[in-house]
Structure formats: C-alpha cells, structure tokens
OpenMM code with the backbone's topology and positions (N, CA, C; nanometers):
from openmm import Vec3, app, unit

residues = "MET LYS THR THR THR LYS ILE LYS THR LEU LEU VAL LEU ALA ILE SER ALA PHE PHE SER ASN THR THR SER ALA GLN ASP ASN PRO ALA THR ASN TYR ASP GLN GLY PHE ARG LEU GLY VAL GLY LEU ASN ALA GLY TYR ALA VAL ASN ASP PRO TYR LYS LEU ALA LEU GLY ALA ASP ALA ARG LEU GLN TYR ASP LEU THR LYS ARG TYR SER LEU THR LEU THR THR GLY PHE THR ASN LEU PHE VAL SER GLU ALA ASP ALA PHE PRO GLY GLN THR THR GLY LYS ASP LEU ASP PHE ILE PRO ALA LYS ALA GLY PHE LYS ALA PHE VAL TRP ASN ASP GLU PHE TYR LEU MET GLY GLU ALA GLY ALA ALA PHE ALA VAL THR ASN GLY TYR ASN LYS THR SER LEU LEU LEU ALA PRO SER ILE GLY TYR ALA THR LYS TYR VAL ASP ILE SER VAL ARG TYR GLU HIS TYR SER ASP PHE PRO LYS LEU ASN ASN ASP GLY THR THR GLY LYS GLY ILE GLY GLN ALA ALA VAL ARG LEU ALA TYR GLY PHE LYS LEU".split()
positions = [
    Vec3(12.7492, 13.3634, 3.3482),
    Vec3(12.7603, 13.2244, 3.3855),
    Vec3(12.6197, 13.1682, 3.4046),
    Vec3(12.6008, 13.0454, 3.3568),
    Vec3(12.4704, 12.9826, 3.3669),
    Vec3(12.4424, 12.9398, 3.5107),
    Vec3(12.3149, 12.9238, 3.5424),
    Vec3(12.2733, 12.8829, 3.6761),
    Vec3(12.3203, 12.7416, 3.7075),
    Vec3(12.3130, 12.6515, 3.6126),
    Vec3(12.3573, 12.5141, 3.6372),
    Vec3(12.5065, 12.5077, 3.6626),
    Vec3(12.5834, 12.5907, 3.5969),
    Vec3(12.7282, 12.5943, 3.6195),
    Vec3(12.7564, 12.6469, 3.7596),
    Vec3(12.6833, 12.7478, 3.8038),
    Vec3(12.7008, 12.8021, 3.9395),
    Vec3(12.6678, 12.6963, 4.0445),
    Vec3(12.5593, 12.6206, 4.0231),
    Vec3(12.5191, 12.5166, 4.1192),
    Vec3(12.6243, 12.4062, 4.1237),
    Vec3(12.6756, 12.3680, 4.0067),
    Vec3(12.7783, 12.2634, 4.0019),
    Vec3(12.9044, 12.3105, 4.0734),
    Vec3(12.9428, 12.4363, 4.0528),
    Vec3(13.0617, 12.4910, 4.1170),
    Vec3(13.0443, 12.4947, 4.2688),
    Vec3(12.9293, 12.5391, 4.3167),
    Vec3(12.9025, 12.5412, 4.4612),
    Vec3(12.9014, 12.4003, 4.5198),
    Vec3(12.8451, 12.3049, 4.4479),
    Vec3(12.8417, 12.1670, 4.4937),
    Vec3(12.9825, 12.1086, 4.5048),
    Vec3(13.0668, 12.1344, 4.4053),
    Vec3(13.2059, 12.0869, 4.4090),
    Vec3(13.2807, 12.1520, 4.5245),
    Vec3(13.2622, 12.2801, 4.5481),
    Vec3(13.3274, 12.3487, 4.6599),
    Vec3(13.2799, 12.2940, 4.7947),
    Vec3(13.1506, 12.2683, 4.8091),
    Vec3(13.0972, 12.2147, 4.9345),
    Vec3(13.1535, 12.0754, 4.9630),
    Vec3(13.1570, 11.9904, 4.8593),
    Vec3(13.2120, 11.8554, 4.8771),
    Vec3(13.3601, 11.8622, 4.9084),
    Vec3(13.4329, 11.9508, 4.8437),
    Vec3(13.5764, 11.9672, 4.8714),
    Vec3(13.5994, 12.0135, 5.0141),
    Vec3(13.5199, 12.1080, 5.0592),
    Vec3(13.5338, 12.1577, 5.1965),
    Vec3(13.5032, 12.0472, 5.2973),
    Vec3(13.4000, 11.9683, 5.2709),
    Vec3(13.3643, 11.8577, 5.3601),
    Vec3(13.4787, 11.7579, 5.3721),
    Vec3(13.5358, 11.7167, 5.2593),
    Vec3(13.6439, 11.6186, 5.2625),
    Vec3(13.7727, 11.6767, 5.3186),
    Vec3(13.7977, 11.8039, 5.2992),
    Vec3(13.9192, 11.8632, 5.3557),
    Vec3(13.9099, 11.8705, 5.5075),
    Vec3(13.7913, 11.8988, 5.5636),
    Vec3(13.7735, 11.8978, 5.7092),
    Vec3(13.7839, 11.7567, 5.7639),
    Vec3(13.7271, 11.6610, 5.6953),
    Vec3(13.7323, 11.5228, 5.7401),
    Vec3(13.8752, 11.4714, 5.7397),
    Vec3(13.9521, 11.5061, 5.6376),
    Vec3(14.0889, 11.4568, 5.6299),
    Vec3(14.1760, 11.5206, 5.7370),
    Vec3(14.1573, 11.6463, 5.7648),
    Vec3(14.2406, 11.7101, 5.8672),
    Vec3(14.2075, 11.6542, 6.0051),
    Vec3(14.0848, 11.6139, 6.0263),
    Vec3(14.0493, 11.5542, 6.1544),
    Vec3(14.1184, 11.4200, 6.1717),
    Vec3(14.1459, 11.3502, 6.0622),
    Vec3(14.2111, 11.2207, 6.0700),
    Vec3(14.3612, 11.2338, 6.0956),
    Vec3(14.4182, 11.3522, 6.0769),
    Vec3(14.5615, 11.3700, 6.0980),
    Vec3(14.5998, 11.3765, 6.2448),
    Vec3(14.5026, 11.4033, 6.3344),
    Vec3(14.5322, 11.4119, 6.4777),
    Vec3(14.5653, 11.2730, 6.5302),
    Vec3(14.6704, 11.2619, 6.6114),
    Vec3(14.7046, 11.1297, 6.6648),
    Vec3(14.5993, 11.0823, 6.7644),
    Vec3(14.5641, 10.9554, 6.7583),
    Vec3(14.4664, 10.8973, 6.8508),
    Vec3(14.5352, 10.8649, 6.9823),
    Vec3(14.4658, 10.8937, 7.0914),
    Vec3(14.5206, 10.8596, 7.2223),
    Vec3(14.4429, 10.7398, 7.2742),
    Vec3(14.5129, 10.6347, 7.3062),
    Vec3(14.4503, 10.5126, 7.3549),
    Vec3(14.4523, 10.5114, 7.5062),
    Vec3(14.3421, 10.4653, 7.5648),
    Vec3(14.3329, 10.4501, 7.7093),
    Vec3(14.3996, 10.3192, 7.7473),
    Vec3(14.4774, 10.3212, 7.8519),
    Vec3(14.5489, 10.2021, 7.8964),
    Vec3(14.4511, 10.1069, 7.9654),
    Vec3(14.4055, 10.0057, 7.8928),
    Vec3(14.3134, 9.9083, 7.9502),
    Vec3(14.3868, 9.8245, 8.0525),
    Vec3(14.3128, 9.7724, 8.1491),
    Vec3(14.3770, 9.6881, 8.2476),
    Vec3(14.2847, 9.6525, 8.3621),
    Vec3(14.3397, 9.5757, 8.4566),
    Vec3(14.2636, 9.5274, 8.5707),
    Vec3(14.2899, 9.6147, 8.6928),
    Vec3(14.1866, 9.6260, 8.7756),
    Vec3(14.1951, 9.6898, 8.9065),
    Vec3(14.1345, 9.5934, 9.0079),
    Vec3(14.1812, 9.6015, 9.1315),
    Vec3(14.1251, 9.5217, 9.2394),
    Vec3(14.0848, 9.6164, 9.3505),
    Vec3(13.9647, 9.5980, 9.4017),
    Vec3(13.9163, 9.6788, 9.5127),
    Vec3(13.8706, 9.5900, 9.6261),
    Vec3(13.9031, 9.6301, 9.7496),
    Vec3(13.8625, 9.5577, 9.8691),
    Vec3(13.7793, 9.6542, 9.9521),
    Vec3(13.6561, 9.6131, 9.9865),
    Vec3(13.5664, 9.7069, 10.0517),
    Vec3(13.4916, 9.6510, 10.1703),
    Vec3(13.4383, 9.7451, 10.2506),
    Vec3(13.3505, 9.7145, 10.3629),
    Vec3(13.2129, 9.7698, 10.3305),
    Vec3(13.1088, 9.6951, 10.3673),
    Vec3(12.9713, 9.7332, 10.3377),
    Vec3(12.8906, 9.7410, 10.4664),
    Vec3(12.8050, 9.8405, 10.4747),
    Vec3(12.7102, 9.8518, 10.5852),
    Vec3(12.5777, 9.8964, 10.5274),
    Vec3(12.4702, 9.8361, 10.5766),
    Vec3(12.3409, 9.8711, 10.5222),
    Vec3(12.2270, 9.8396, 10.6156),
    Vec3(12.1073, 9.8626, 10.5637),
    Vec3(11.9861, 9.8354, 10.6383),
    Vec3(11.8943, 9.7506, 10.5512),
    Vec3(11.8519, 9.6364, 10.6043),
    Vec3(11.7595, 9.5498, 10.5323),
    Vec3(11.6202, 9.6116, 10.5373),
    Vec3(11.5530, 9.6137, 10.4244),
    Vec3(11.4241, 9.6820, 10.4163),
    Vec3(11.3056, 9.5876, 10.4393),
    Vec3(11.3316, 9.4619, 10.4697),
    Vec3(11.2241, 9.3661, 10.4954),
    Vec3(11.2445, 9.2974, 10.6292),
    Vec3(11.1359, 9.2751, 10.7029),
    Vec3(11.1418, 9.2030, 10.8308),
    Vec3(11.1687, 9.0560, 10.8037),
    Vec3(11.2325, 8.9856, 10.8923),
    Vec3(11.2771, 9.0228, 11.0251),
    Vec3(11.4195, 9.0794, 11.0283),
    Vec3(11.4788, 9.1040, 10.9136),
    Vec3(11.6181, 9.1478, 10.9074),
    Vec3(11.6287, 9.2972, 10.9363),
    Vec3(11.7396, 9.3359, 10.9951),
    Vec3(11.7604, 9.4764, 11.0302),
    Vec3(11.8894, 9.5280, 10.9676),
    Vec3(11.9985, 9.5137, 11.0353),
    Vec3(12.1290, 9.5639, 10.9943),
    Vec3(12.1978, 9.4646, 10.9012),
    Vec3(12.2760, 9.5168, 10.8060),
    Vec3(12.3534, 9.4328, 10.7147),
    Vec3(12.4993, 9.4781, 10.7185),
    Vec3(12.5907, 9.3851, 10.7372),
    Vec3(12.7343, 9.4146, 10.7358),
    Vec3(12.8040, 9.3123, 10.6468),
    Vec3(12.9095, 9.3577, 10.5788),
    Vec3(12.9814, 9.2649, 10.4929),
    Vec3(13.1134, 9.3204, 10.4448),
    Vec3(13.1841, 9.2374, 10.3724),
    Vec3(13.3117, 9.2739, 10.3099),
    Vec3(13.3134, 9.2108, 10.1716),
    Vec3(13.3856, 9.2742, 10.0794),
    Vec3(13.3896, 9.2191, 9.9444),
    Vec3(13.5212, 9.2497, 9.8754),
    Vec3(13.5425, 9.1804, 9.7641),
    Vec3(13.6552, 9.2042, 9.6745),
    Vec3(13.5975, 9.2180, 9.5344),
    Vec3(13.6420, 9.3219, 9.4618),
    Vec3(13.5890, 9.3477, 9.3274),
    Vec3(13.7041, 9.3546, 9.2281),
    Vec3(13.6965, 9.2711, 9.1251),
    Vec3(13.7906, 9.2759, 9.0143),
    Vec3(13.7250, 9.3562, 8.9030),
    Vec3(13.7955, 9.4560, 8.8547),
    Vec3(13.7412, 9.5451, 8.7519),
    Vec3(13.8329, 9.5466, 8.6313),
    Vec3(13.7741, 9.5316, 8.5119),
    Vec3(13.8503, 9.5424, 8.3887),
    Vec3(13.8021, 9.6660, 8.3146),
    Vec3(13.8934, 9.7611, 8.2922),
    Vec3(13.8600, 9.8856, 8.2249),
    Vec3(13.8610, 9.8639, 8.0740),
    Vec3(13.7432, 9.8727, 8.0124),
    Vec3(13.7334, 9.8627, 7.8670),
    Vec3(13.7819, 9.9919, 7.8017),
    Vec3(13.7374, 10.1052, 7.8555),
    Vec3(13.7785, 10.2387, 7.8133),
    Vec3(13.7920, 10.3225, 7.9391),
    Vec3(13.8148, 10.4513, 7.9201),
    Vec3(13.8260, 10.5392, 8.0358),
    Vec3(13.6927, 10.5517, 8.1091),
    Vec3(13.5824, 10.5298, 8.0393),
    Vec3(13.4494, 10.5485, 8.0982),
    Vec3(13.3732, 10.4198, 8.1282),
    Vec3(13.4113, 10.3066, 8.0697),
    Vec3(13.3332, 10.1841, 8.0838),
    Vec3(13.4190, 10.0698, 8.1356),
    Vec3(13.3625, 9.9949, 8.2316),
    Vec3(13.4346, 9.8832, 8.2933),
    Vec3(13.3410, 9.7660, 8.3169),
    Vec3(13.3994, 9.6462, 8.3195),
    Vec3(13.3291, 9.5249, 8.3589),
    Vec3(13.3768, 9.4875, 8.4985),
    Vec3(13.2880, 9.4329, 8.5829),
    Vec3(13.3253, 9.4002, 8.7199),
    Vec3(13.2826, 9.2586, 8.7570),
    Vec3(13.3579, 9.1983, 8.8477),
    Vec3(13.3235, 9.0726, 8.9142),
    Vec3(13.3419, 9.0971, 9.0634),
    Vec3(13.2380, 9.0679, 9.1433),
    Vec3(13.2424, 9.0970, 9.2863),
    Vec3(13.1996, 8.9746, 9.3653),
    Vec3(13.2706, 8.9473, 9.4747),
    Vec3(13.2320, 8.8437, 9.5694),
    Vec3(13.2711, 8.8896, 9.7096),
    Vec3(13.2234, 8.8197, 9.8099),
    Vec3(13.2540, 8.8579, 9.9476),
    Vec3(13.1712, 8.7789, 10.0455),
    Vec3(13.1314, 8.8455, 10.1539),
    Vec3(13.0493, 8.7837, 10.2582),
    Vec3(12.9599, 8.8915, 10.3178),
    Vec3(12.8325, 8.8589, 10.3373),
    Vec3(12.7369, 8.9535, 10.3960),
    Vec3(12.6551, 8.8823, 10.5026),
    Vec3(12.6271, 8.9544, 10.6123),
    Vec3(12.5435, 8.9033, 10.7207),
    Vec3(12.4258, 8.9977, 10.7385),
    Vec3(12.3035, 8.9455, 10.7259),
    Vec3(12.1828, 9.0206, 10.7574),
    Vec3(12.1420, 8.9806, 10.8990),
    Vec3(12.1466, 9.0769, 10.9907),
    Vec3(12.1200, 9.0494, 11.1314),
    Vec3(11.9706, 9.0499, 11.1607),
    Vec3(11.9291, 8.9608, 11.2517),
    Vec3(11.7925, 8.9541, 11.3024),
    Vec3(11.8017, 8.9743, 11.4528),
    Vec3(11.7156, 9.0601, 11.5081),
    Vec3(11.7181, 9.0804, 11.6532),
    Vec3(11.6631, 8.9563, 11.7230),
    Vec3(11.6952, 8.9410, 11.8491),
    Vec3(11.6504, 8.8236, 11.9259),
    Vec3(11.4983, 8.8137, 11.9301),
    Vec3(11.4293, 8.9267, 11.9298),
    Vec3(11.2831, 8.9258, 11.9401),
    Vec3(11.2161, 8.8870, 11.8094),
    Vec3(11.2815, 8.9114, 11.6971),
    Vec3(11.2210, 8.8813, 11.5672),
    Vec3(11.2525, 8.7377, 11.5266),
    Vec3(11.1514, 8.6711, 11.4749),
    Vec3(11.1715, 8.5336, 11.4295),
    Vec3(11.0648, 8.4987, 11.3277),
    Vec3(11.0960, 8.4001, 11.2452),
    Vec3(10.9973, 8.3475, 11.1515),
    Vec3(10.8992, 8.2600, 11.2292),
    Vec3(10.7806, 8.2375, 11.1752),
    Vec3(10.6858, 8.1478, 11.2423),
    Vec3(10.7487, 8.0103, 11.2644),
    Vec3(10.7321, 7.9580, 11.3853),
    Vec3(10.7883, 7.8273, 11.4191),
    Vec3(10.9265, 7.8352, 11.4820),
    Vec3(10.9891, 7.9551, 11.4837),
    Vec3(11.1200, 7.9713, 11.5473),
    Vec3(11.1022, 8.0438, 11.6803),
    Vec3(11.1856, 8.0075, 11.7772),
    Vec3(11.1766, 8.0740, 11.9073),
    Vec3(11.2587, 8.2022, 11.9102),
    Vec3(11.3731, 8.2042, 11.8432),
    Vec3(11.4551, 8.3259, 11.8343),
    Vec3(11.4925, 8.3496, 11.6884),
    Vec3(11.5232, 8.4742, 11.6567),
    Vec3(11.5618, 8.5085, 11.5200),
    Vec3(11.6989, 8.4549, 11.4845),
    Vec3(11.7170, 8.4159, 11.3581),
    Vec3(11.8454, 8.3660, 11.3092),
    Vec3(11.8942, 8.4563, 11.1969),
    Vec3(12.0208, 8.4948, 11.2057),
    Vec3(12.0814, 8.5776, 11.1013),
    Vec3(12.0884, 8.5012, 10.9701),
    Vec3(12.0979, 8.5774, 10.8607),
    Vec3(12.1145, 8.5180, 10.7286),
    Vec3(12.2522, 8.5579, 10.6767),
    Vec3(12.3391, 8.4603, 10.6590),
    Vec3(12.4732, 8.4830, 10.6055),
    Vec3(12.4765, 8.4304, 10.4625),
    Vec3(12.5415, 8.5055, 10.3724),
    Vec3(12.5504, 8.4580, 10.2347),
    Vec3(12.6755, 8.5118, 10.1666),
    Vec3(12.7121, 8.4437, 10.0578),
    Vec3(12.8259, 8.4829, 9.9743),
    Vec3(12.7694, 8.5297, 9.8408),
    Vec3(12.7851, 8.6589, 9.8082),
    Vec3(12.7376, 8.7071, 9.6786),
    Vec3(12.8419, 8.6814, 9.5693),
    Vec3(12.7946, 8.6549, 9.4496),
    Vec3(12.8803, 8.6428, 9.3315),
    Vec3(12.8105, 8.7211, 9.2207),
    Vec3(12.8696, 8.8362, 9.1819),
    Vec3(12.8025, 8.9272, 9.0890),
    Vec3(12.8943, 8.9656, 8.9737),
    Vec3(12.8338, 8.9839, 8.8570),
    Vec3(12.9021, 9.0421, 8.7415),
    Vec3(12.8314, 9.1734, 8.7122),
    Vec3(12.9083, 9.2742, 8.6688),
    Vec3(12.8463, 9.4039, 8.6488),
    Vec3(12.9093, 9.4863, 8.5389),
    Vec3(12.8439, 9.5994, 8.5138),
    Vec3(12.8897, 9.6971, 8.4152),
    Vec3(12.8898, 9.8338, 8.4825),
    Vec3(13.0036, 9.9031, 8.4762),
    Vec3(13.0215, 10.0339, 8.5399),
    Vec3(13.0440, 10.1377, 8.4312),
    Vec3(12.9692, 10.2485, 8.4404),
    Vec3(12.9817, 10.3574, 8.3426),
    Vec3(13.0050, 10.4885, 8.4170),
    Vec3(13.1199, 10.5509, 8.3902),
    Vec3(13.1485, 10.6808, 8.4498),
    Vec3(13.0726, 10.7867, 8.3703),
    Vec3(12.9920, 10.8659, 8.4403),
    Vec3(12.9018, 10.9585, 8.3728),
    Vec3(12.9369, 11.1054, 8.3930),
    Vec3(13.0269, 11.1365, 8.4865),
    Vec3(13.0591, 11.2758, 8.5119),
    Vec3(13.2009, 11.2869, 8.5667),
    Vec3(13.2843, 11.3665, 8.5021),
    Vec3(13.4216, 11.3949, 8.5457),
    Vec3(13.5091, 11.2705, 8.5641),
    Vec3(13.4756, 11.1620, 8.5015),
    Vec3(13.5517, 11.0371, 8.5149),
    Vec3(13.5664, 10.9929, 8.6598),
    Vec3(13.4782, 11.0391, 8.7478),
    Vec3(13.4821, 11.0005, 8.8884),
    Vec3(13.3473, 10.9492, 8.9382),
    Vec3(13.2380, 11.0066, 8.8919),
    Vec3(13.1046, 10.9634, 8.9342),
    Vec3(13.0541, 10.8583, 8.8362),
    Vec3(12.9996, 10.7504, 8.8907),
    Vec3(12.9597, 10.6400, 8.8040),
    Vec3(12.8237, 10.5825, 8.8422),
    Vec3(12.7650, 10.5121, 8.7452),
    Vec3(12.6472, 10.4290, 8.7645),
    Vec3(12.6894, 10.2862, 8.7363),
    Vec3(12.6359, 10.1916, 8.8132),
    Vec3(12.6744, 10.0523, 8.7932),
    Vec3(12.5537, 9.9625, 8.8153),
    Vec3(12.5454, 9.8578, 8.7379),
    Vec3(12.4442, 9.7550, 8.7557),
    Vec3(12.5115, 9.6198, 8.7671),
    Vec3(12.4672, 9.5411, 8.8634),
    Vec3(12.5245, 9.4080, 8.8840),
    Vec3(12.4123, 9.3047, 8.8931),
    Vec3(12.4420, 9.1837, 8.8514),
    Vec3(12.3491, 9.0715, 8.8633),
    Vec3(12.4299, 8.9466, 8.8954),
    Vec3(12.3691, 8.8567, 8.9690),
    Vec3(12.4388, 8.7335, 9.0041),
    Vec3(12.3573, 8.6486, 9.0978),
    Vec3(12.4267, 8.5804, 9.1878),
    Vec3(12.3626, 8.4895, 9.2819),
    Vec3(12.4145, 8.5158, 9.4224),
    Vec3(12.3293, 8.4879, 9.5211),
    Vec3(12.3670, 8.4948, 9.6620),
    Vec3(12.3521, 8.3545, 9.7191),
    Vec3(12.4624, 8.2988, 9.7674),
    Vec3(12.4650, 8.1622, 9.8190),
    Vec3(12.4579, 8.1663, 9.9710),
    Vec3(12.3453, 8.1248, 10.0301),
    Vec3(12.3285, 8.1259, 10.1755),
    Vec3(12.4201, 8.0227, 10.2389),
    Vec3(12.4838, 8.0615, 10.3487),
    Vec3(12.5742, 7.9716, 10.4202),
    Vec3(12.5368, 7.9628, 10.5679),
    Vec3(12.4137, 7.9984, 10.5996),
    Vec3(12.3642, 7.9925, 10.7368),
    Vec3(12.3403, 7.8472, 10.7752),
    Vec3(12.3665, 7.8152, 10.9017),
    Vec3(12.3426, 7.6772, 10.9490),
    Vec3(12.1974, 7.6390, 10.9271),
    Vec3(12.1753, 7.5306, 10.8561),
    Vec3(12.0410, 7.4807, 10.8325),
    Vec3(11.9693, 7.5476, 10.7162),
    Vec3(12.0291, 7.6462, 10.6537),
    Vec3(11.9658, 7.7121, 10.5398),
    Vec3(12.0707, 7.7294, 10.4317),
    Vec3(12.0575, 7.6587, 10.3223),
    Vec3(12.1600, 7.6621, 10.2183),
    Vec3(12.0994, 7.6862, 10.0803),
    Vec3(12.0085, 7.7812, 10.0704),
    Vec3(11.9439, 7.8147, 9.9435),
    Vec3(12.0284, 7.9145, 9.8657),
    Vec3(11.9955, 7.9297, 9.7379),
    Vec3(12.0605, 8.0271, 9.6501),
    Vec3(11.9537, 8.1217, 9.5960),
    Vec3(11.9883, 8.2488, 9.5849),
    Vec3(11.8919, 8.3483, 9.5388),
    Vec3(11.9498, 8.4301, 9.4237),
    Vec3(11.8620, 8.4737, 9.3344),
    Vec3(11.8992, 8.5710, 9.2325),
    Vec3(11.9284, 8.7031, 9.3030),
    Vec3(12.0323, 8.7725, 9.2604),
    Vec3(12.0738, 8.8978, 9.3223),
    Vec3(12.0828, 9.0053, 9.2143),
    Vec3(12.0170, 9.1180, 9.2340),
    Vec3(12.0238, 9.2328, 9.1435),
    Vec3(12.0648, 9.3542, 9.2251),
    Vec3(12.1575, 9.4361, 9.1716),
    Vec3(12.2101, 9.5473, 9.2505),
    Vec3(12.2477, 9.6671, 9.1637),
    Vec3(12.1618, 9.7691, 9.1565),
    Vec3(12.2018, 9.8953, 9.0941),
    Vec3(12.2737, 9.9820, 9.1971),
    Vec3(12.3698, 10.0632, 9.1529),
    Vec3(12.4412, 10.1505, 9.2465),
    Vec3(12.4887, 10.2774, 9.1776),
    Vec3(12.5222, 10.3750, 9.2601),
    Vec3(12.5798, 10.5012, 9.2151),
    Vec3(12.6984, 10.5274, 9.3060),
    Vec3(12.8077, 10.5802, 9.2480),
    Vec3(12.9265, 10.5964, 9.3304),
    Vec3(13.0233, 10.7014, 9.2814),
    Vec3(13.1304, 10.7163, 9.3604),
    Vec3(13.2382, 10.8105, 9.3337),
    Vec3(13.3689, 10.7347, 9.3504),
    Vec3(13.4563, 10.7420, 9.2501),
    Vec3(13.5829, 10.6683, 9.2562),
    Vec3(13.6986, 10.7582, 9.2150),
    Vec3(13.8078, 10.7481, 9.2894),
    Vec3(13.9330, 10.8137, 9.2528),
    Vec3(14.0338, 10.7036, 9.2227),
    Vec3(14.1613, 10.7400, 9.2201),
    Vec3(14.2651, 10.6415, 9.1894),
    Vec3(14.2688, 10.5284, 9.2929),
    Vec3(14.2394, 10.5598, 9.4200),
    Vec3(14.2489, 10.4594, 9.5255),
    Vec3(14.1197, 10.4375, 9.6050),
    Vec3(14.0292, 10.5340, 9.6087),
    Vec3(13.9102, 10.5271, 9.6935),
    Vec3(13.7852, 10.5101, 9.6078),
    Vec3(13.6943, 10.4258, 9.6548),
    Vec3(13.5660, 10.4039, 9.5871),
    Vec3(13.4565, 10.4049, 9.6938),
    Vec3(13.3633, 10.5007, 9.6827),
    Vec3(13.2506, 10.5109, 9.7748),
    Vec3(13.1235, 10.4987, 9.6919),
    Vec3(13.0341, 10.4083, 9.7315),
    Vec3(12.9112, 10.3910, 9.6545),
    Vec3(12.7927, 10.3623, 9.7458),
    Vec3(12.6745, 10.3887, 9.6911),
    Vec3(12.5478, 10.3574, 9.7562),
    Vec3(12.4730, 10.2651, 9.6611),
    Vec3(12.4151, 10.1575, 9.7141),
    Vec3(12.3465, 10.0628, 9.6270),
    Vec3(12.2244, 10.0043, 9.6968),
    Vec3(12.1397, 9.9467, 9.6146),
    Vec3(12.0272, 9.8684, 9.6635),
    Vec3(12.0458, 9.7276, 9.6096),
    Vec3(12.0398, 9.6280, 9.6969),
    Vec3(12.0501, 9.4886, 9.6535),
    Vec3(11.9183, 9.4176, 9.6821),
    Vec3(11.8736, 9.3413, 9.5843),
    Vec3(11.7501, 9.2639, 9.6016),
    Vec3(11.7820, 9.1163, 9.5843),
    Vec3(11.7371, 9.0350, 9.6805),
    Vec3(11.7562, 8.8901, 9.6784),
    Vec3(11.6171, 8.8286, 9.6623),
    Vec3(11.5856, 8.7814, 9.5446),
    Vec3(11.4477, 8.7424, 9.5122),
    Vec3(11.4001, 8.6142, 9.5791),
    Vec3(11.4897, 8.5274, 9.6225),
    Vec3(11.4477, 8.3969, 9.6737),
    Vec3(11.4695, 8.3764, 9.8232),
    Vec3(11.5251, 8.4737, 9.8937),
    Vec3(11.5453, 8.4587, 10.0376),
    Vec3(11.4147, 8.4888, 10.1110),
    Vec3(11.3915, 8.4221, 10.2250),
    Vec3(11.2632, 8.4387, 10.2953),
    Vec3(11.2531, 8.5735, 10.3675),
    Vec3(11.1293, 8.6211, 10.3770),
    Vec3(11.1000, 8.7426, 10.4527),
    Vec3(10.9732, 8.7194, 10.5326),
    Vec3(10.9472, 8.8088, 10.6251),
    Vec3(10.8282, 8.8031, 10.7073),
    Vec3(10.7292, 8.9061, 10.6546),
    Vec3(10.6141, 8.8610, 10.6069),
    Vec3(10.5116, 8.9512, 10.5550),
    Vec3(10.4432, 9.0271, 10.6688),
    Vec3(10.3723, 9.1330, 10.6350),
    Vec3(10.3018, 9.2131, 10.7352),
    Vec3(10.1966, 9.1331, 10.8117),
    Vec3(10.1373, 9.0332, 10.7488),
    Vec3(10.0341, 8.9530, 10.8160),
    Vec3(10.0920, 8.8373, 10.8966),
    Vec3(10.2255, 8.8295, 10.9089),
    Vec3(10.2898, 8.7255, 10.9890),
    Vec3(10.3248, 8.6005, 10.9126),
    Vec3(10.2920, 8.5923, 10.7852),
    Vec3(10.3275, 8.4751, 10.7046),
    Vec3(10.4669, 8.4938, 10.6446),
    Vec3(10.5196, 8.3849, 10.5929),
    Vec3(10.6521, 8.3887, 10.5311),
    Vec3(10.6371, 8.4088, 10.3807),
    Vec3(10.7170, 8.5011, 10.3253),
    Vec3(10.7179, 8.5267, 10.1825),
    Vec3(10.8594, 8.5176, 10.1279),
    Vec3(10.8780, 8.5642, 10.0056),
    Vec3(11.0100, 8.5620, 9.9427),
    Vec3(11.0445, 8.7000, 9.8903),
    Vec3(11.1744, 8.7302, 9.8920),
    Vec3(11.2241, 8.8542, 9.8340),
    Vec3(11.2565, 8.9590, 9.9378),
    Vec3(11.3860, 8.9786, 9.9643),
    Vec3(11.4283, 9.0819, 10.0590),
    Vec3(11.5264, 9.1759, 9.9895),
    Vec3(11.5462, 9.2909, 10.0480),
    Vec3(11.6383, 9.3883, 9.9919),
    Vec3(11.7145, 9.4603, 10.1004),
    Vec3(11.8206, 9.5257, 10.0584),
    Vec3(11.8961, 9.6088, 10.1516),
    Vec3(11.9497, 9.7307, 10.0788),
    Vec3(11.9547, 9.8421, 10.1501),
    Vec3(12.0203, 9.9631, 10.1030),
    Vec3(12.1540, 9.9680, 10.1751),
    Vec3(12.2638, 9.9852, 10.0995),
    Vec3(12.3963, 9.9738, 10.1603),
    Vec3(12.4915, 10.0798, 10.1087),
    Vec3(12.5934, 10.1053, 10.1890),
    Vec3(12.7036, 10.1950, 10.1540),
    Vec3(12.8300, 10.1096, 10.1489),
    Vec3(12.9128, 10.1318, 10.0478),
    Vec3(13.0392, 10.0571, 10.0326),
    Vec3(13.1549, 10.1562, 10.0329),
    Vec3(13.2555, 10.1300, 10.1148),
    Vec3(13.3790, 10.2072, 10.1174),
    Vec3(13.4912, 10.1111, 10.0845),
    Vec3(13.5675, 10.1424, 9.9769),
    Vec3(13.6684, 10.0471, 9.9289),
    Vec3(13.7995, 10.1159, 9.8954),
    Vec3(13.9053, 10.0363, 9.9011),
    Vec3(14.0379, 10.0772, 9.8577),
    Vec3(14.0685, 9.9977, 9.7322),
    Vec3(14.1092, 10.0659, 9.6246),
    Vec3(14.1369, 9.9970, 9.4995),
    Vec3(14.2724, 10.0340, 9.4427),
    Vec3(14.3269, 9.9470, 9.3578),
    Vec3(14.4574, 9.9698, 9.2967),
    Vec3(14.4671, 9.8915, 9.1670),
    Vec3(14.5576, 9.9346, 9.0783),
    Vec3(14.5814, 9.8654, 8.9505),
    Vec3(14.6617, 9.7387, 8.9757),
    Vec3(14.6315, 9.6380, 8.8968),
    Vec3(14.7098, 9.5135, 8.9044),
    Vec3(14.8184, 9.5134, 8.8000),
] * unit.nanometer
topology = app.Topology()
chain = topology.addChain("A")
for resn in residues:
    res = topology.addResidue(resn, chain)
    for name in ("N", "CA", "C"):
        topology.addAtom(name, app.Element.getBySymbol(name[0]), res)
C-alpha cells in the first residue's frame, strides 16, 4: 500500500471518529435549569470605616432572577443607618448626627463553588433621608456569601462616594465605606 493511501485512510478514520463522538454527545438529553424569581429579606450589621460614623444597621429586600443554576441578576433596596456617637461631629455641629439612607442597587451574582458559595457585585445609588441632608451618592458593593434554599449569609464592603466624612486633619471630605454582614431568609416566588 502506498504512503499517500495510508495517510488518506488514517485521515478518514480520524474524521469519522471525531464526528461519531460528537454525534453521540448530542444524543444525551439536555437538562434545563428552572429559571425564576426569588425574594430575600435580610438584616445587616456593619462597621463604618470612616469618621465620624461608627456602627451601621439596616434591613433590605432583594429580588433575584436566576438566569442559570450559577448566575443571577439582583435588585436590592432597604434602609440603612450609620450611627455617629454624641461626641463625634462635623465642624460647625455641636453633636453628631446619624446618616440614614435608602440604597437602590442592581447586581450580578455568580455561584463559584458547590452551587452555594457565591461572589456578587452591586452598583447603584444611596438616597440620604436624614433631616436636613438629602443628597444622593454612588454606591458600589462587592460581596462574598453562602446561600442555601432558604438562608443567605454574606459579607460585603459598601462604598458611598458622595457622602461626607471627617478627614484626619479635621476637615470635611467625601467618600465613606462600611464592612457589613447580611443574614437573610429567601424563597422562590
């Protein structure tokens, strides 16, 4: 047998084997993930990392749409209070005033391990509702968490770029953050 005939025969066999494996893989039935909405209601506690704010407490509601078993889109809103101690105050104030705001965030959640541990990024706005202060700030929040069928526990950092802070030299600046823990109960809608 000639060398070219042997090469042609091997090439035909290789192509046949490739297509036979590809076709058999297509015979397996596809399993579709049941897409749908989930609602979670949570409590948040944290620590503000910029003066004059100290403790942060809040509650939220999160609507989640599952694109696949691993990826989801989220919408979150609620209420958060950043506490200021009586001794801390901005220049020109006699006592410290808490900062209350309503966050409105959209996010993307990706389950990265065992369909329970996830990474999430959120962006949106924080609308201040404190008496005499009604500014709006850009809000960015990366988080890592653990979720089961009903329980969602996460740790996140939130940054509010336009809210006032107290600089080390006693002047007023912009941009505060908080590290927070969220404990939530969730269910399918």
